[in-house]
C-alpha positions in Angstrom: -89.1 -253.0 79.7 -89.9 -249.5 79.0 -92.8 -248.5 77.0 -92.6 -245.8 74.2 -95.7 -243.4 73.7 -98.2 -245.1 71.2 -98.1 -244.1 67.6 -100.2 -241.6 66.3 -99.4 -242.2 62.7 -98.5 -244.9 60.5 -95.6 -242.9 59.8 -94.1 -243.7 63.5 -92.6 -247.1 64.4 -94.9 -249.2 66.7 -94.6 -250.2 70.2 -92.0 -252.5 71.5 -93.5 -255.3 73.7 -92.0 -257.8 76.1 -93.2 -261.0 75.2 -95.5 -262.3 77.9 -98.8 -264.3 78.0 -99.3 -263.9 74.1 -99.7 -267.0 72.5 -96.9 -268.2 70.6 -98.9 -268.2 66.9 -99.6 -264.6 67.6 -96.0 -264.0 68.2 -94.7 -265.9 65.6 -97.2 -264.0 63.1 -95.8 -260.6 64.5 -92.4 -262.0 63.9 -93.1 -262.8 60.3 -94.6 -259.6 59.4 -91.9 -257.6 60.7 -88.9 -259.0 62.8 -87.2 -256.6 65.0 -83.8 -258.4 64.8 -81.4 -259.9 62.1 -80.1 -262.2 64.8 -82.3 -265.2 65.3 -81.9 -267.5 68.5 -83.2 -271.1 68.4 -86.6 -270.6 69.7 -87.1 -268.3 66.7 -85.9 -270.9 64.4 -87.9 -273.4 65.8 -91.1 -271.2 65.3 -90.0 -270.5 61.7 -89.7 -274.0 60.8 -92.7 -275.1 62.2 -95.3 -276.7 59.9 -98.2 -277.5 62.6 -99.5 -276.3 65.6 -98.0 -279.1 67.5 -94.8 -278.6 66.3 -94.8 -274.9 67.6 -96.2 -275.9 71.0 -93.4 -278.2 71.3 -90.8 -275.6 70.7 -88.7 -274.8 74.0 -89.5 -271.4 75.3 -87.0 -268.5 74.9 -84.6 -267.8 77.7 -84.9 -263.9 77.1 -87.4 -261.7 76.2 -88.4 -261.0 72.5 -88.8 -258.0 71.0 -90.9 -257.6 67.8 -92.0 -254.8 65.7 -95.6 -254.5 64.5 -97.2 -251.9 62.1 -99.7 -250.0 63.7 -102.7 -248.0 62.5 -102.7 -244.4 63.3 -105.6 -243.5 65.5 -109.0 -242.3 64.2 -109.6 -238.3 64.4 -113.0 -238.9 63.5 -116.0 -241.9 63.7 -115.7 -242.2 59.9 -111.9 -242.9 59.4 -111.8 -245.8 57.6 -108.9 -248.0 56.1 -109.7 -250.4 53.2 -107.3 -253.2 52.8 -105.8 -255.0 49.7 -108.7 -257.8 49.9 -111.3 -254.9 49.4 -109.0 -253.2 46.5 -108.7 -256.6 44.8 -112.5 -257.4 44.9 -113.1 -255.5 41.7 -111.0 -254.7 38.6 -109.3 -251.1 38.7 -107.8 -249.5 35.9 -105.1 -247.5 37.8 -104.6 -245.9 41.3 -107.1 -243.2 40.6 -109.9 -245.8 40.2 -109.1 -247.4 43.7 -110.0 -244.6 45.6 -113.5 -245.5 44.2 -113.5 -248.0 47.3 -113.1 -245.3 49.9 -116.7 -244.4 51.3 -118.4 -241.3 50.0 -115.7 -241.1 47.0 -117.2 -240.8 43.6 -114.5 -240.9 40.6 -115.8 -239.8 37.3 -114.1 -238.8 34.3 -112.6 -242.3 34.1 -112.9 -242.4 30.5 -110.2 -239.7 30.0 -107.2 -241.5 31.4 -104.7 -238.7 29.9 -105.8 -236.2 32.9 -106.3 -236.2 36.9 -110.4 -238.1 37.1 -112.9 -235.8 38.5 -113.1 -236.6 42.3 -116.0 -235.7 44.6 -116.4 -236.4 48.1 -119.1 -235.9 50.5 -121.1 -233.1 48.4 -117.7 -231.6 47.6 -117.1 -231.2 43.8 -113.5 -231.3 44.0 -113.1 -231.4 40.1 -109.5 -232.6 40.0 -108.3 -232.7 43.7 -109.1 -228.9 44.9 -111.2 -230.1 48.0 -109.2 -233.4 48.7 -105.4 -234.0 50.2 -104.1 -236.8 48.4 -101.0 -239.0 49.0 -99.3 -241.6 47.5 -97.2 -243.2 50.0 -95.7 -239.9 51.8 -95.4 -238.1 48.2 -98.4 -235.1 48.2 -100.0 -235.4 44.9 -101.9 -231.8 45.0 -100.6 -229.5 43.0 -100.6 -225.6 43.9 -102.5 -223.1 41.8 -102.8 -225.5 38.8 -104.2 -223.9 35.8 -107.5 -226.1 35.8 -108.0 -226.0 39.4 -105.9 -225.4 42.7 -105.0 -228.8 44.3 -105.0 -230.9 40.8 -103.9 -234.4 41.2 -103.4 -236.9 39.0 -102.9 -240.3 40.7 -103.2 -242.5 37.2 -99.4 -243.2 37.2 -99.6 -245.3 40.3 -100.5 -249.0 39.7 -103.6 -250.7 41.3 -101.1 -253.6 42.1 -99.0 -251.6 44.5 -101.5 -250.3 46.3 -101.7 -252.1 49.6 -104.4 -249.7 51.1 -106.2 -246.8 51.0 -107.1 -244.6 54.1 -109.6 -242.0 54.2 -109.9 -239.4 56.8 -113.0 -237.5 56.2 -113.3 -234.1 57.2 -110.6 -231.5 58.4 -110.0 -232.8 61.9 -106.4 -233.6 62.1 -103.8 -231.0 62.7 -101.3 -232.9 60.1 -103.7 -231.9 57.7 -102.8 -228.9 55.5 -103.7 -226.9 52.2 -106.7 -228.8 50.1 -108.0 -230.8 53.1 -111.3 -229.4 53.0 -113.6 -232.3 52.4 -110.8 -234.9 54.0 -107.5 -236.7 53.0 -107.1 -239.8 51.1 -103.6 -241.7 51.7 -102.4 -244.9 49.5 -100.2 -247.0 51.3 -97.6 -248.4 48.4 -96.2 -252.1 48.5 -96.5 -255.5 46.9 -98.4 -258.4 47.9 -95.6 -260.6 48.4 -91.9 -260.6 47.8 -90.5 -262.1 44.8 -91.0 -261.7 41.0 -94.1 -260.5 39.2 -95.1 -260.7 35.6 -98.4 -259.7 34.4 -99.9 -259.1 30.9 -103.4 -258.6 29.6 -105.4 -258.1 26.4 -109.3 -256.7 26.2 -111.9 -255.0 24.5 -111.0 -251.7 22.4 -107.7 -253.1 21.6 -106.8 -252.7 25.5 -103.4 -254.2 26.4 -101.0 -254.2 29.3 -97.8 -255.3 30.7 -96.7 -255.1 34.6 -93.3 -256.1 35.7 -92.4 -256.0 39.3 -90.3 -257.5 42.1 -89.6 -257.2 45.8 -86.7 -258.6 47.9 -87.3 -261.3 50.1 -85.4 -259.7 53.2 -87.4 -259.2 56.1 -86.4 -256.1 57.1 -87.0 -254.5 53.5 -90.6 -255.6 53.4 -91.7 -252.2 52.2 -89.4 -252.0 49.1 -90.5 -252.9 45.7 -90.1 -251.7 42.3 -92.8 -252.0 39.4 -93.1 -251.0 35.9 -96.5 -250.7 33.7 -97.2 -249.8 30.3 -100.7 -250.0 28.9 -102.8 -248.6 25.6 -105.9 -248.7 24.2 -107.8 -247.5 21.1 -110.7 -246.7 23.5 -114.5 -247.1 22.7 -115.0 -245.2 19.3 -111.7 -245.0 18.5 -111.7 -241.7 20.0 -110.0 -242.2 23.1 -107.1 -244.0 22.4 -103.5 -243.5 23.9 -100.5 -244.9 25.8 -99.2 -244.9 29.6 -96.2 -245.8 31.3 -94.7 -245.5 34.6 -92.3 -246.7 37.2 -93.0 -246.7 41.0 -90.5 -247.9 43.4 -89.5 -247.8 47.0 -86.9 -248.4 49.5 -88.2 -249.3 52.7 -88.0 -251.1 55.9 -86.5 -250.7 59.3 -85.7 -252.5 62.7 -86.6 -251.8 66.3 -85.2 -248.2 66.3 -85.8 -246.7 62.8 -88.4 -246.8 59.9 -87.5 -245.2 56.7 -89.1 -244.9 53.3 -88.0 -243.4 49.8 -90.5 -243.6 47.2 -90.1 -242.5 43.6 -93.1 -242.4 40.7 -92.1 -241.6 37.6 -94.7 -241.5 34.4 -96.1 -240.1 31.4 -99.4 -240.6 29.5 -100.8 -239.0 26.3 -104.3 -239.7 25.3 -107.0 -238.5 22.8 -109.5 -236.1 24.3 -112.9 -236.4 22.5 -114.7 -233.6 24.0 -118.2 -233.6 25.4 -121.4 -234.3 23.4 -124.5 -232.3 23.8 -126.5 -234.6 26.1 -129.5 -233.9 23.5 -127.7 -235.2 20.6 -126.9 -238.6 22.6 -130.5 -239.2 23.6 -131.8 -238.5 20.2 -129.9 -241.5 19.1 -126.7 -239.9 18.2 -123.7 -242.2 18.2 -122.7 -241.9 22.0 -119.1 -242.4 21.2 -118.4 -239.8 18.7 -115.8 -237.1 19.2 -115.8 -233.3 18.5 -113.5 -232.3 15.6 -110.7 -231.4 15.8 -109.7 -234.2 18.4 -107.9 -232.8 21.3 -105.0 -234.5 23.2 -104.1 -234.7 27.2 -100.6 -235.2 28.0 -99.0 -235.6 31.3 -95.4 -236.2 32.9 -94.5 -236.8 36.4 -91.2 -237.3 38.3 -92.0 -237.5 42.1 -89.9 -238.4 44.9 -90.5 -238.6 48.7 -88.5 -239.9 51.6 -89.0 -240.0 55.5 -87.0 -241.5 58.3 -88.6 -242.1 61.8 -86.8 -243.0 64.7 -86.8 -243.1 68.5 -84.1 -241.1 70.4 -84.7 -241.9 74.0 -88.3 -241.7 75.0 -89.6 -239.9 72.3 -90.1 -240.4 68.2 -88.7 -238.0 65.7 -89.1 -238.0 62.0 -87.9 -236.0 59.1 -89.3 -236.1 55.7 -88.7 -234.6 52.1 -90.4 -234.6 48.8 -89.8 -233.1 45.3 -91.6 -233.1 42.3 -91.6 -232.3 38.6 -94.6 -232.2 36.7 -96.1 -231.1 33.2 -99.8 -231.3 32.1 -100.8 -230.3 28.5 -104.7 -229.9 27.4 -105.1 -229.4 23.6 -108.9 -229.1 23.6 -112.2 -227.3 22.2 -115.2 -227.6 24.5 -117.3 -224.7 22.8 -116.6 -224.9 19.3 -116.9 -221.2 17.7 -118.7 -219.9 20.9 -116.3 -217.8 22.7 -116.2 -214.5 20.5 -120.2 -214.7 20.3 -120.7 -215.4 24.2 -118.2 -212.3 24.5 -120.8 -210.0 22.6 -117.9 -209.8 19.5 -118.4 -210.9 16.3 -117.5 -214.6 15.4 -113.6 -214.4 14.3 -112.0 -217.6 15.1 -112.4 -221.0 16.6 -112.0 -221.6 20.4 -109.5 -224.2 20.1 -106.8 -223.9 22.7 -103.9 -225.4 24.5 -103.3 -225.0 28.5 -99.7 -225.9 29.8 -98.8 -226.2 33.4 -95.2 -226.8 34.4 -94.2 -226.9 37.8 -91.4 -227.8 40.3 -92.2 -228.6 43.9 -89.9 -229.0 47.0 -90.7 -229.4 50.6 -89.4 -230.7 54.3 -91.5 -231.8 57.4 -90.4 -232.4 60.7 -92.5 -233.8 63.7 -91.5 -234.9 67.2 -93.6 -236.7 69.6 -93.0 -237.4 73.5 -95.0 -238.6 76.4 -96.1 -236.0 78.8 -97.9 -236.3 82.1 -100.9 -233.9 82.2 -104.0 -236.0 83.0 -102.3 -239.4 82.9 -99.2 -241.1 82.0 -100.8 -241.9 78.6 -100.9 -238.4 77.4 -98.5 -237.1 74.7 -97.9 -234.1 72.6 -96.6 -233.8 69.1 -95.3 -230.7 67.2 -94.5 -230.5 63.4 -93.3 -227.9 61.0 -93.7 -228.2 57.4 -92.8 -226.3 54.4 -93.4 -226.5 50.6 -92.4 -224.0 47.7 -93.9 -224.4 44.3 -92.8 -222.7 40.9 -95.2 -222.9 38.3 -95.1 -221.6 34.8 -98.4 -222.1 33.1 -100.0 -220.6 29.9 -103.6 -220.9 28.3 -103.0 -220.1 24.3 -105.9 -219.4 22.0 -105.2 -221.1 18.7 -106.2 -220.9 14.9 -107.9 -223.5 13.1 -104.7 -225.0 11.8 -103.1 -225.2 15.2 -100.7 -221.9 15.2 -100.8 -219.4 18.0 -103.7 -216.8 18.1 -103.6 -215.2 21.3 -102.2 -215.6 24.7 -105.1 -215.7 27.4 -102.6 -216.7 30.2 -99.1 -216.5 30.7 -97.9 -216.4 34.0 -95.2 -217.6 36.2 -95.8 -218.2 40.0 -93.7 -218.8 43.1 -95.8 -220.0 45.9 -94.4 -220.7 49.7 -96.4 -222.4 52.2 -94.7 -222.7 55.8 -96.8 -224.1 58.6 -96.4 -225.5 62.3 -98.7 -227.4 64.2 -99.4 -228.9 67.7 -101.6 -231.8 68.7 -102.3 -233.0 72.1 -103.5 -236.4 73.3 -105.0 -236.3 76.8 -106.6 -239.5 78.6 -108.3 -237.5 81.4 -110.5 -240.3 82.7 -111.0 -243.9 82.2 -112.4 -244.9 78.4 -112.0 -241.5 77.2 -109.4 -240.2 74.9 -109.4 -236.1 73.6 -107.1 -235.0 71.2 -106.8 -231.7 69.8 -104.5 -228.9 68.2 -103.8 -225.9 66.3 -102.2 -225.5 62.8 -100.7 -222.3 61.4 -100.3 -221.9 57.7 -98.2 -218.7 56.3 -98.9 -218.7 52.6 -96.7 -216.4 50.1 -97.2 -215.9 46.4 -95.5 -213.9 43.5 -96.9 -213.6 40.3 -95.7 -212.4 37.2 -98.7 -212.1 34.5 -97.3 -211.5 31.1 -100.5 -210.7 29.7 -101.1 -207.5 31.7 -99.3 -205.1 33.8 -96.4 -205.1 31.4 -95.3 -208.4 33.4 -94.6 -206.9 36.6 -94.8 -208.9 39.7 -97.6 -209.0 42.1 -97.1 -210.0 45.6 -99.5 -211.3 48.4 -98.9 -212.8 51.9 -101.2 -214.1 54.5 -101.8 -216.8 57.2 -104.5 -218.9 58.4 -104.9 -220.7 61.8 -107.1 -224.0 61.9 -108.1 -225.7 65.1 -109.2 -229.1 65.6 -110.5 -231.2 68.4 -112.0 -234.7 69.2 -113.2 -236.6 71.8 -113.6 -240.7 71.8 -115.3 -242.5 74.4 -115.3 -246.3 74.6 -118.6 -247.5 75.6 -118.1 -251.1 75.7 -117.6 -254.3 73.5 -115.5 -252.3 70.9 -118.0 -249.6 70.6 -116.6 -245.9 70.5 -118.8 -242.7 70.4 -116.8 -240.3 68.7 -117.4 -236.2 68.2 -115.1 -234.0 66.1 -114.7 -230.5 65.2 -112.1 -229.1 62.7 -111.3 -226.0 60.4 -109.4 -226.4 57.1 -108.3 -224.4 54.1 -108.0 -224.3 50.3 -105.2 -221.8 48.9 -106.4 -219.5 46.1 -105.5 -219.3 42.5 -102.7 -217.3 42.7 -103.1 -215.5 39.2 -106.4 -213.7 40.9 -104.5 -212.1 43.5 -103.9 -208.3 43.5 -100.9 -206.7 44.6 -100.3 -206.3 48.4 -103.4 -208.4 48.7 -103.8 -210.5 51.9 -104.0 -214.2 50.6 -107.8 -215.0 50.6 -107.9 -218.4 51.3 -111.0 -220.4 51.6 -112.0 -221.6 55.1 -114.0 -224.3 55.8 -115.6 -225.4 59.4 -116.7 -229.0 59.8 -118.5 -231.2 62.3 -119.3 -234.8 62.8 -120.6 -237.2 65.5 -121.1 -240.9 65.4 -120.5 -244.5 66.4 -117.6 -247.0 65.7 -117.8 -250.4 66.2 -114.9 -253.0 65.7 -114.9 -256.9 66.3 -111.8 -258.0 65.3 -111.5 -258.4 61.5 -114.9 -260.2 61.5 -116.9 -257.1 61.7 -116.1 -253.3 61.8 -118.7 -250.5 61.0 -119.5 -246.8 61.7 -122.5 -244.6 61.5 -122.2 -240.8 61.5 -123.7 -237.5 60.8 -122.0 -234.4 59.5 -122.0 -230.8 58.6 -119.5 -228.3 56.6 -119.4 -224.6 56.0 -117.4 -223.7 53.1 -116.3 -219.9 52.9 -116.5 -219.9 49.1 -116.8 -222.9 46.6 -115.0 -223.3 43.0 -117.3 -224.7 40.2 -115.9 -225.9 36.7 -116.6 -223.4 33.8 -116.2 -224.6 30.2 -115.8 -221.1 29.0 -112.8 -220.6 30.8 -112.2 -224.6 30.9 -111.2 -224.5 34.7 -112.4 -224.0 37.9 -113.8 -220.4 38.8 -115.0 -218.8 42.0 -118.6 -219.5 43.6 -120.5 -218.3 46.6 -120.3 -219.8 50.1 -122.2 -222.9 50.6 -123.2 -225.9 53.2 -123.3 -229.2 53.5 -124.8 -231.9 55.6 -125.4 -235.5 55.6 -125.0 -239.0 57.0 -122.7 -241.9 56.2 -122.9 -245.7 57.1 -120.1 -248.2 56.4 -119.9 -251.9 57.2 -117.1 -254.4 56.6 -117.5 -258.2 57.3 -115.3 -261.4 57.0 -116.3 -264.7 57.7 -113.8 -267.5 56.4 -112.9 -266.9 52.7 -115.8 -264.4 52.1 -115.8 -260.5 52.8 -117.8 -257.8 52.1 -117.6 -254.0 52.5 -120.5 -251.6 52.1 -120.9 -247.8 52.3 -123.4 -245.3 51.6 -123.2 -241.6 51.9 -125.8 -239.0 51.8 -125.1 -235.4 51.3 -127.4 -232.3 50.9 -125.3 -229.5 49.4 -126.6 -225.9 48.9 -125.2 -222.3 48.3 -125.5 -219.9 51.2 -124.4 -216.9 49.1 -125.3 -215.4 45.7 -123.1 -214.3 42.4 -123.9 -213.7 38.8 -124.2 -217.9 38.4 -125.8 -219.5 41.5 -128.4 -217.8 44.1 -128.5 -218.4 47.7 -130.4 -221.9 48.3 -129.5 -223.5 44.8 -127.8 -227.0 44.9 -124.2 -227.2 44.5 -123.8 -228.6 41.1 -122.1 -231.8 39.8 -121.4 -233.5 43.1 -123.9 -236.4 43.8 -126.1 -236.3 47.0 -126.0 -240.3 47.1 -122.9 -242.3 46.6 -123.3 -246.3 47.2 -120.6 -248.7 47.2 -120.5 -252.6 47.8 -117.4 -254.7 47.2 -117.8 -258.6 47.8 -115.3 -261.3 47.4 -114.4 -264.7 48.1 -111.3 -266.7 47.7 -110.0 -270.3 48.8 -108.5 -273.5 47.4 -110.9 -275.8 45.7 -108.8 -279.0 44.9 -105.3 -280.0 43.8 -104.0 -280.3 40.1 -100.8 -282.5 39.6 -100.3 -282.4 43.5 -100.2 -278.8 43.3 -103.1 -276.4 45.3 -105.8 -274.9 42.9 -107.4 -271.6 43.9 -110.0 -269.8 43.0 -111.0 -266.2 43.6 -114.3 -264.0 42.6 -115.2 -260.6 43.4 -117.4 -257.7 42.4 -117.8 -253.9 42.9 -121.1 -252.3 42.6 -121.4 -248.5 42.5 -124.6 -246.2 42.5 -124.7 -242.4 42.3 -127.9 -240.3 42.4 -128.9 -237.0 43.0 -126.4 -234.9 41.0 -127.7 -231.2 40.4 -126.6 -229.4 37.5 -126.5 -225.5 37.0 -129.8 -223.9 35.6 -131.9 -226.2 38.0 -131.4 -229.3 36.0 -131.2 -232.7 37.3 -128.1 -234.8 36.4 -128.7 -238.6 35.3 -128.0 -241.3 38.0 -126.1 -244.4 37.5 -125.2 -247.7 38.4 -122.2 -249.8 37.1 -121.2 -253.3 38.0 -117.5 -254.3 37.8 -116.3 -257.9 38.6 -113.3 -260.3 38.3 -113.0 -264.0 38.2 -109.7 -265.6 38.6 -108.0 -269.5 38.9 -104.6 -269.8 40.3 -102.0 -272.7 40.2 -98.2 -272.7 41.0 -97.7 -269.2 41.3 -99.9 -268.3 38.0 -103.3 -266.7 38.1 -105.5 -266.3 35.0 -108.2 -263.7 35.6 -110.9 -262.3 33.7 -112.1 -258.8 34.4 -115.4 -257.1 33.5 -116.3 -253.6 33.6 -119.8 -252.1 33.4 -121.2 -255.7 33.1 -125.1 -254.4 33.4 -124.7 -253.0 30.1 -126.2 -249.5 31.1 -125.6 -246.3 29.3 -124.5 -243.8 31.8 -122.9 -240.6 31.9 -119.0 -240.6 32.9 -119.4 -236.7 33.1 -122.0 -233.9 33.0 -121.4 -230.4 32.6 -123.7 -227.4 31.5 -122.2 -224.8 29.1 -123.2 -223.4 25.6 -121.2 -224.6 22.6 -121.4 -224.3 18.9 -119.3 -226.3 16.5 -121.2 -225.2 13.1 -119.4 -221.8 12.5 -121.8 -218.6 11.7 -124.5 -220.0 13.7 -125.6 -218.4 16.9 -124.6 -220.3 20.2 -127.5 -221.9 21.4 -128.3 -221.5 25.3 -126.4 -223.4 28.0 -127.2 -227.2 27.9 -126.0 -230.3 29.4 -122.9 -232.1 27.6 -121.7 -235.2 28.5 -119.1 -237.8 28.3 -120.8 -241.5 28.0 -119.2 -244.1 29.9 -117.4 -246.9 28.2 -119.9 -250.1 27.3 -119.4 -253.6 29.0 -115.7 -254.3 28.4 -113.6 -257.5 29.0 -109.8 -258.0 29.7 -108.1 -261.4 30.0 -104.9 -261.4 32.2 -102.2 -263.9 33.0 -99.9 -263.2 35.9 -96.8 -265.2 36.9 -95.5 -264.9 40.6 -92.1 -266.4 41.4 -90.6 -266.6 44.8 -87.0 -266.7 45.3 -85.1 -269.9 46.4 -85.5 -270.7 50.3 -81.8 -270.7 51.6 -80.6 -271.7 55.2 -80.7 -268.4 57.3 -77.1 -267.5 58.1 -76.5 -266.6 61.9 -73.7 -264.3 63.6 
């Protein structure tokens, strides 16, 4: 039987193997995960119906080769590439798909107490704010938004339910030619699907008036194993009654395939509206002020998203061809007043009006990707080459309007329409020059084009700009022995600009990053996996949150250097996933706000995460098995720097779950912040004055206090379809 080129991405169908000396048990497991045929012979039926190993061994051998399909993981592009599976994700409670990302090494998700907007996301010393330095995918849908009014790369993953996230894969660094815009610190991909087919109903109530309902289902058909639909609605009053709101979302996927074709079509639609309490002066909180108070008037965050993505991958001849498309309609609205009555005075003018404002970003996105991979014979018969083209068009309407105290319009600070086009192509070559060595490398070319109509200046005339960026990537992987690999990587990536800042005829000033990493990977089946790496990144220019403009603004060039350790262990019913990351981040340039050598603010230097879990049967009740599941997630962050030479507050949090299951039902008790520690979910430095007529004080830390210890009780019911006799043709 011929053998196709090995898969280089989870998008590709995996290899087809002829059954040889593999054990019957392994073959049976592979067939149950994803059978290659709807047709079954007597051997397959015997394997499927067997209840013991003795019955499996007694099955008559097949009279012809059997093909099976097994989903393969993409090859690592660096020593630190990690995939976190469903067991680790379920070890601790998560409120949304955004919270799930916390399990990935080096990732720190904050602003969790503001569920109406994208979370604050940091990775390896990059303060990505709302996704500006991290490329994020849900299924095959890109979540980052181009030239968003708050921050380029803004990505809200909260409409994704944690129950439909089967795994999270992190590719730290820009080492893969498939990585595009915003892949500066790395890429995060959430693989979507339900834990098992059947019907799911889940409901829960908890602290602060929290209530939640989840309804989901997936077909039993073995060739539609990636197909599901899920609906969620939840609401809360929030601590202090000033963080309340509601969210509803639908996520569905049609996916499956056979030995020749893989296909997926994913839809995600949702909306949310939550109160925004503002940030309190840290001095007020530390003097004993109520930590869950809110600034007045109370703000609001509202978001709506309708996203769709599809991809078909098949194997014509000896190659692998894939075509994908995506489209989206998103709208975010922020009604907020961070500074009180300070803007006029900070601008050197007499105090006139409130700083209350409304920011709106309304965007359409459409894109297409095509890639083709084929074996070549350059250094060996295992060599292969892939080429791909991608395109994306974004149409954005955005406004920033200053309001009077009664909520009516005062002045338009931003009123712009942006058309952005990104057309890119890449080539990626995999070579096996000598035994135990693989070298992968390629180049990506991105062409960026913008048209901006700014109605607050230049009489609304359009400004246009265009340019391109070339990014090179290369890595070498040496298999030493016993599952040990030494890996070294170099890569370049980029971040697109805030289009409103472009001048007419300007060559697009993208931000370039150059990154290196070297380390060791170790894998011993599922029992133990680990990696230890050192890394460094040089960024052309940073972007840092500015409360006066309520968005990310340009900052000087910067450098990051650090190390990371990741370990994952499984033994019987027990498991643990531990990661620790240290990053030293400093500016290498100067501007009016920061000087060369200053620490890059807001991103923590240390990020530690440990998820532990255990599950298994503990007995029988009325003849049915009784199961118990317990797990906990501990996270600690330290070394956050704030502007002005200040130090941010360190934090430690513990979340845990305990559940008991019987006959398809599971009763679970979730607890968050179980240590009861008061820590800051967000820390920013700026000047504010909420007492009209007084001069604003100098810039000082403002904080969002994380919610105290909270509990949630959930009941989950899972019903499988009635088993029927298989039909054969």
